[in-house]
C-alpha positions as CSV (number, residue, x, y, z in Angstrom):
1,M,0.0,0.0,0.0
2,S,1.2,3.5,-0.8
3,K,-0.2,5.1,2.3
4,L,-0.7,4.0,5.9
5,A,-4.5,4.3,5.9
6,G,-7.2,2.4,4.3
7,P,-10.4,0.4,4.5
8,Q,-10.9,-3.3,5.1
9,A,-8.8,-5.2,2.5
10,L,-8.6,-8.9,3.0
11,A,-5.4,-10.4,1.6
12,L,-6.1,-14.1,2.5
13,Y,-8.8,-16.2,3.9
14,T,-7.8,-19.8,4.8
15,V,-10.9,-21.9,5.0
16,G,-10.1,-25.5,5.4
17,D,-8.1,-27.8,7.8
18,K,-4.4,-28.5,7.7
19,V,-3.3,-25.3,5.9
20,I,0.4,-24.5,5.6
21,L,1.9,-21.1,4.8
22,N,5.6,-21.1,4.4
23,K,7.6,-17.9,3.8
24,C,4.5,-16.1,2.6
25,K,4.0,-12.3,2.7
26,L,0.5,-10.9,3.4
27,R,0.1,-7.1,3.2
28,S,-2.8,-4.9,3.9
29,Y,-4.1,-2.4,6.4
30,Q,-7.3,-3.7,8.2
31,D,-8.4,-7.3,8.2
32,T,-5.3,-8.6,6.3
33,Y,-5.6,-12.3,7.2
34,L,-8.8,-14.2,8.1
35,T,-8.3,-17.6,9.6
36,T,-10.9,-20.4,9.5
37,Y,-13.9,-20.3,11.7
38,S,-16.2,-22.8,9.9
39,Q,-15.0,-25.6,12.2
40,P,-13.6,-25.1,15.7
41,D,-10.8,-27.7,15.4
42,Y,-9.4,-26.7,12.0
43,R,-5.6,-26.2,12.0
44,H,-3.2,-23.8,10.2
45,Y,0.6,-23.6,10.4
46,L,2.5,-20.4,9.4
47,K,6.3,-20.6,9.2
48,D,8.6,-17.6,8.5
49,C,5.8,-15.5,7.2
50,F,5.4,-11.7,7.0
51,I,2.0,-10.3,7.9
52,E,1.4,-6.6,7.7
53,G,-1.5,-4.5,8.8
54,A,-2.8,-2.0,11.4
55,V,-6.2,-2.9,12.7
56,D,-7.5,-6.4,13.5
57,F,-5.3,-7.7,10.8
58,I,-5.2,-11.3,12.1
59,Y,-8.7,-12.5,12.9
60,G,-11.0,-15.4,12.8
61,G,-10.9,-18.8,14.6
62,G,-9.2,-22.2,14.6
63,D,-6.0,-23.5,16.1
64,V,-3.4,-21.5,14.4
65,Y,0.4,-21.7,15.0
66,F,2.5,-18.7,14.0
67,D,6.1,-20.0,14.0
68,A,8.9,-17.4,13.8
69,C,6.9,-15.0,11.7
70,T,7.3,-11.2,11.4
71,I,4.2,-9.1,12.4
72,Y,4.6,-5.7,10.8
73,I,2.6,-2.7,12.1
74,N,1.9,0.1,9.6
75,R,0.1,2.5,12.0
76,D,1.6,4.9,14.5
77,A,-0.6,4.2,17.5
78,G,-3.9,2.5,18.5
79,G,-3.5,-0.5,16.3
80,Y,-4.6,-4.0,17.1
81,I,-2.8,-7.1,15.8
82,T,-5.5,-9.7,16.5
83,A,-9.3,-9.8,16.7
84,P,-10.1,-13.4,17.3
85,S,-13.5,-15.2,17.3
86,H,-12.8,-18.7,18.7
87,A,-15.5,-21.1,19.5
88,A,-15.7,-22.3,23.1
89,E,-14.6,-25.8,22.0
90,T,-11.5,-24.6,20.2
91,K,-8.7,-25.9,22.4
92,W,-5.6,-23.7,21.7
93,G,-6.6,-20.7,19.5
94,Y,-3.8,-18.5,18.2
95,I,-0.3,-19.4,19.3
96,F,2.4,-16.9,18.4
97,M,5.7,-18.6,19.0
98,N,9.1,-16.9,18.6
99,N,7.7,-14.0,16.5
100,T,9.1,-10.6,15.8
101,I,6.9,-7.4,15.9
102,D,8.3,-4.7,13.7
103,A,7.3,-1.3,12.2
104,P,8.7,1.3,9.9
105,K,8.7,3.9,12.6
106,A,7.9,4.4,16.3
107,T,4.6,2.5,17.0
108,L,2.4,1.8,20.0
109,V,0.1,-1.2,19.5
110,Y,-2.1,-3.7,21.3
111,F,-1.7,-7.4,21.0
112,G,-5.4,-7.6,20.2
113,R,-9.1,-7.1,21.1
114,P,-11.9,-9.7,21.5
115,W,-14.1,-9.9,18.5
116,Q,-16.7,-12.6,19.2
117,N,-17.3,-15.9,21.1
118,K,-14.3,-17.0,23.3
119,P,-11.1,-15.6,21.9
120,K,-7.8,-17.4,22.7
121,V,-4.4,-15.8,21.9
122,S,-1.0,-16.4,23.4
123,F,2.2,-14.6,22.5
124,V,5.3,-16.6,23.6
125,N,8.9,-15.4,23.3
126,T,8.0,-12.3,21.3
127,R,10.8,-9.9,20.2
128,L,9.8,-6.3,19.8
129,S,11.9,-4.2,17.3
130,K,13.3,-0.9,18.3
131,N,10.3,0.9,16.8
132,V,7.6,-1.1,18.6
133,S,6.1,-0.7,22.1
134,I,3.2,-2.6,23.5
135,Y,0.6,-0.8,25.6
136,G,1.1,-1.6,29.3
137,A,-2.4,-3.3,29.3
138,G,-1.3,-5.5,26.4
139,W,-4.8,-6.0,25.2
140,Y,-7.8,-3.7,24.5
141,E,-10.6,-4.2,27.0
142,T,-13.7,-4.1,24.9
143,M,-15.1,-5.1,21.5
144,G,-17.7,-7.9,21.3
145,A,-16.7,-10.7,23.7
146,I,-15.0,-11.8,26.9
147,P,-11.8,-13.7,25.9
148,A,-10.9,-17.0,27.4
149,I,-7.2,-16.3,27.3
150,F,-5.3,-13.1,26.2
151,A,-1.7,-13.6,27.4
152,D,1.9,-13.1,26.6
153,Y,5.0,-14.7,28.0
154,N,8.7,-13.7,27.9
155,T,8.1,-10.7,25.7
156,M,11.4,-8.9,25.0
157,D,12.6,-5.6,23.6
158,W,15.0,-5.3,20.7
159,E,18.0,-5.8,23.1
160,G,16.6,-9.0,24.6
161,N,15.5,-7.4,27.9
162,P,12.2,-8.6,29.4
163,V,9.2,-6.3,29.0
164,D,7.2,-5.5,32.2
165,L,4.0,-7.7,32.1
166,S,2.7,-6.6,35.5
167,N,0.0,-4.3,34.2
168,R,-1.5,-6.7,31.6
169,N,-5.3,-6.5,31.4
170,D,-7.5,-9.3,32.6
171,Y,-10.8,-7.4,32.8
172,Y,-13.1,-7.1,29.7
173,Y,-16.6,-5.9,28.9
174,Y,-18.9,-5.4,26.0
175,T,-22.4,-4.2,25.3
176,D,-24.9,-6.9,24.3
177,K,-26.4,-5.7,21.0
178,N,-29.8,-7.4,21.7
179,T,-30.4,-6.2,25.2
180,G,-28.1,-3.2,25.6
181,T,-26.7,-4.5,28.8
182,K,-23.1,-4.4,29.8
183,V,-21.4,-7.8,30.0
184,E,-18.3,-8.1,32.1
185,G,-15.8,-10.8,32.7
186,N,-12.1,-11.8,33.2
187,A,-9.7,-13.6,31.0
188,K,-6.5,-15.6,31.7
189,S,-3.7,-13.1,31.3
190,S,-0.5,-14.9,32.1
191,L,1.2,-18.3,31.4
192,T,3.4,-20.5,33.5
193,D,6.5,-22.2,32.4
194,E,4.7,-25.6,32.4
195,E,1.8,-24.2,30.3
196,V,4.3,-22.8,27.7
197,R,6.0,-26.2,27.5
198,Q,2.7,-27.6,26.2
199,Y,2.7,-25.2,23.3
200,T,4.4,-27.5,20.9
201,I,3.5,-27.9,17.2
202,K,2.6,-31.6,17.9
203,N,0.3,-30.7,20.8
204,V,-1.4,-27.7,19.1
205,L,-1.7,-29.1,15.6
206,G,-1.3,-32.9,15.8
207,G,-5.0,-33.6,16.3
208,D,-6.4,-37.1,16.0
209,D,-4.5,-37.8,12.8
210,N,-1.0,-36.8,14.1
211,W,-0.6,-34.0,11.6
212,M,3.0,-32.8,11.5
213,P,3.2,-29.7,9.2
214,G,6.9,-29.2,9.9
215,E,7.7,-32.4,7.9
216,A,5.9,-30.9,4.8
217,I,8.0,-27.8,4.7
218,E,11.3,-29.5,5.5
219,P,13.4,-28.6,2.4
220,C,15.5,-31.0,0.4
221,S,19.3,-30.6,0.6
222,K,21.0,-27.9,-1.5
223,P,21.9,-29.2,-5.0
224,A,25.5,-29.6,-5.9
225,G,26.0,-28.2,-9.4
226,R,28.9,-28.1,-11.8
227,L,29.7,-26.9,-15.3
228,T,30.9,-29.2,-18.0
229,K,31.9,-28.1,-21.5
230,S,28.4,-28.3,-22.7
231,Y,26.1,-28.8,-19.7
232,L,25.0,-27.4,-16.4
233,A,24.7,-30.5,-14.3
234,W,23.9,-31.4,-10.7
235,D,23.7,-34.4,-8.5
236,T,20.3,-36.0,-7.7
237,V,18.9,-34.7,-4.5
238,P,17.2,-37.2,-2.2
239,Y,13.4,-36.7,-1.8
240,A,13.3,-34.1,-4.6
241,I,10.6,-34.5,-7.2
242,G,12.1,-31.9,-9.5
243,Y,14.2,-28.8,-9.8
244,V,13.6,-25.1,-10.4
245,I,16.2,-23.3,-12.5
246,S,16.3,-19.5,-12.4
247,I,18.5,-17.2,-14.5
248,N,19.1,-13.7,-13.2
249,D,16.4,-14.2,-10.5
250,T,13.8,-15.2,-13.1
251,V,12.4,-18.8,-13.1
252,R,13.2,-20.3,-16.5
253,F,12.9,-24.1,-16.2
254,N,11.1,-26.7,-14.1
255,T,12.6,-30.0,-14.8
256,T,13.0,-33.6,-13.5
257,A,16.3,-33.9,-15.2
258,T,19.7,-33.3,-13.6
259,D,21.3,-31.4,-16.4
260,L,20.6,-28.7,-18.9
261,P,22.5,-27.9,-22.1
262,L,24.3,-24.5,-21.9
263,S,22.8,-23.6,-25.2
264,T,19.3,-23.5,-23.6
265,I,20.5,-21.5,-20.7
266,G,22.5,-18.7,-22.3
267,T,24.5,-16.6,-19.9
268,G,23.9,-15.1,-16.4
269,L,23.6,-15.9,-12.8
270,V,22.0,-19.4,-12.6
271,S,20.4,-20.9,-9.5
272,I,19.2,-24.5,-8.9
273,Q,16.7,-25.4,-6.3
274,A,15.3,-28.8,-5.4
275,V,11.6,-29.1,-4.7
276,N,10.0,-31.7,-2.5
277,E,6.6,-33.3,-2.9
278,H,4.9,-30.5,-1.0
279,G,6.4,-27.8,-3.1
280,S,9.0,-26.6,-0.5
281,L,12.2,-25.2,-2.2
282,S,15.7,-26.0,-1.0
283,E,18.5,-23.4,-0.6
284,A,19.7,-22.4,-4.0
285,F,23.0,-23.4,-5.6
286,T,24.2,-20.5,-7.7
287,L,26.9,-20.0,-10.3
288,Q,27.7,-17.7,-13.1
289,V,27.4,-19.1,-16.6
290,S,29.2,-17.4,-19.5
291,S,29.5,-18.5,-23.1
292,S,32.6,-20.8,-23.3
293,E,31.8,-22.9,-26.3
294,Q,33.1,-22.3,-29.7
295,Q,30.1,-21.6,-31.9
296,L,29.8,-23.5,-35.1
297,A,30.3,-21.2,-38.0
298,A,27.7,-21.0,-40.7
299,T,27.8,-24.3,-42.6
300,S,25.7,-26.3,-45.0
301,L,23.9,-28.0,-42.1
302,V,20.2,-27.5,-42.3
303,V,17.7,-28.5,-39.6
304,L,14.0,-28.9,-40.6
305,G,11.0,-29.8,-38.6
306,H,8.3,-31.8,-40.3
307,S,5.1,-33.7,-39.4
308,T,6.8,-36.6,-37.7
309,G,10.2,-35.5,-36.7
310,I,13.4,-33.5,-37.4
311,A,15.5,-33.7,-40.6
312,V,19.2,-32.8,-40.6
313,K,20.7,-32.2,-44.0
314,G,24.1,-31.2,-45.3
315,V,26.0,-33.6,-43.0
316,T,29.6,-34.2,-44.3
317,T,31.4,-35.0,-41.1
318,P,30.4,-36.8,-37.8
319,T,27.7,-34.6,-36.2
320,S,26.2,-35.2,-32.8
321,V,22.5,-34.2,-32.7
322,E,20.7,-33.6,-29.4
323,V,17.1,-32.7,-29.3
324,F,15.7,-31.0,-26.1
325,Q,12.3,-30.1,-25.0
326,L,11.9,-26.5,-23.8
327,D,12.0,-27.5,-20.2
328,G,15.5,-28.9,-20.8
329,R,14.7,-32.6,-20.9
330,L,16.5,-34.6,-23.6
331,A,14.1,-36.0,-26.2
332,C,16.6,-37.9,-28.2
333,R,20.3,-38.0,-29.2
334,Q,22.0,-39.4,-32.3
335,T,25.3,-39.2,-34.1
336,L,25.0,-38.7,-37.9
337,T,27.6,-39.3,-40.5
338,N,25.3,-38.3,-43.3
339,D,21.9,-36.8,-43.7
340,G,19.4,-38.3,-41.2
341,N,16.0,-38.0,-39.5
342,L,15.1,-38.1,-35.8
343,T,11.5,-39.1,-34.8
344,V,9.9,-37.0,-32.0
345,K,6.4,-36.0,-31.0
346,R,4.7,-32.8,-32.0
347,G,6.1,-29.8,-30.3
348,L,8.8,-27.1,-30.1
349,Y,12.3,-28.3,-29.6
350,V,15.9,-27.0,-29.3
351,V,18.3,-28.9,-31.6
352,R,21.9,-28.9,-30.7
353,L,24.5,-29.8,-33.4
354,R,28.1,-30.6,-32.5
355,T,31.0,-31.2,-34.9
356,A,34.7,-31.0,-34.5
357,E,34.4,-27.3,-35.4
358,G,32.0,-26.3,-32.6
359,V,28.4,-26.3,-31.7
360,R,25.2,-24.7,-32.9
361,S,21.6,-24.6,-31.5
362,V,18.4,-23.9,-33.4
363,K,14.7,-24.1,-32.5
364,V,12.4,-26.2,-34.7
365,M,8.7,-26.9,-34.7
366,V,7.5,-30.5,-35.2
367,G,4.0,-31.5,-36.3
368,L,3.0,-28.7,-38.7
369,P,1.3,-30.0,-41.8
């Protein structure tokens, strides 16, 4: 957003059970992220995410575990991070574990206020940046419900010093919309060491099916790449279902192969990342690729695509012919000593010719009438 003010602007609503957000960025002003409230026991797991807003920007229900995320406040004062609406039977509610609260400039903010039903929020081991201060009460005392638990534990400033929690609020009230009467109550406002030890991912999110979201986002090992005379190659990475190849920070190839011809890559900063079955990316292996092959000078070699394959004409010396799909996978390879034909399916291909004089690559279309 270009200015630090604005209306409600939902960035994401996660509806179902067993939702994982890994290294995601959610940005808005009010009501940035709505968590599930269709079922009281639905579970979400957020790891290393960035969530930005000013007013009630994390709200809804469910058991939601925020693991090492950054909460970013874009309002100078009076903001509210959470506005939960947990059902009474929801066991854990929102657990913020090892999060950082940051802001672009000096900011005073509340952890949250109670929207509806029986809100449950716990902030554990929270680090405040130099720009962020929490109101002494911690939580705003009124909105539309009496919370079950609004608590923080081991909240620290930017230097690691403990924040004073002695004035945290435990009294709440709201006005019943139907009767106009004032409803008052108290919430749990502190946590013991033993209670905090129960706030594990397994306990909060395991459920009856022993769901372990951390396993899904566990990345594969970093690929080990190398350059040969003609290829960028890398070793097979255990548990990887494929590889993402980026050139100068732009994704160019998704492949299951473990090599790519340099002729399809060109030049630039190349990165290779392994991807697991859940879509989690590994740390990138990077290297600079420059043109190092002797290009084959203009010759009588002619490459033609036809309805059933690729014809190579003008061959007078041994010529290696490699045919690649656009994602880098090798379709076929053959060495010709005279004119020949390679049978491939319909599609667009990169044909690589190699003789003793050098290499040459051309694109051809197969399957045109």
